[in-house]
C-alpha positions, 0 to 999 in steps of 0.5 A: 486461490491461496488461503488468504487471511487478513488481520488488523495490525497490533503489537503482536504482529507489527513485526510482520507488517514491518517485515513485509514493507521493508522486504517489498521496498527492496524487491519493488523499488531497486532500479526505480529509485536511488540505492541510497534511499533503499539502503537507508531504510530500516525494518525496525523503523517500519515495525515501530511505526506499526506498533505505535500507530496500528490503526488503519493497517492490515496484514495479509497472511497466506498459509500462515506467512505474512505476504502483504500489508496495507495502510489507509487514511479515512480522509485523504491528505491535503495535497490529494485532488479530492480531500474527501476521499479515502486514501491508500497510503501503502500497499505492498505484497511480497513478490512470491505472493503476487498474482494470488489475490493478496493485493485485491483482498487487502484493498477489499478488506480496507474498503470496508471502512471507507465512507467516501465515494472515492479512494485515492492513492499514489504510485511511483512513476515507472512501477509498471507492475503496480500501475497495471494492478491498480488499473485492473482494480479500477483506478485511473490517473488524475493527471496530478503528480508529486515530486520528492527527492527526484522521484515522481509519484502519480495520483490515481483515483477510483470511484466507489459506488455507494 
């Protein structure tokens, strides 16, 4: 397994967070969503968001290189099936670092701050690699989906032993 280091986002590493999110979207979603959505993204926007609101965000470094990022909420948003659940709102690992334990390590580290017995996330319909990964992590579909801009996101939930 690679040497994975997980650190909280701060002003000094927000650009790494923004870079991972920006690059991961391009690697992951090309062909799954319209090009105009992907082409309208901005690395600077993700970096600014991380810099302005670093809470509940972590970055994974593999051998010193930014490899993955996760963003969470201690309480799920209103549209989630279980409002009292912890929510993963973003989890991205650059393709060349996938299948090295980066995503699993990010989830484990993020869940250290979880006070709920459940964790919720949404995954883009058709993103079979992510769906397989989440199933391997113990997530199951709830049957709920969200439609936005012609895209469908599927809700998944995992029960956490207390």
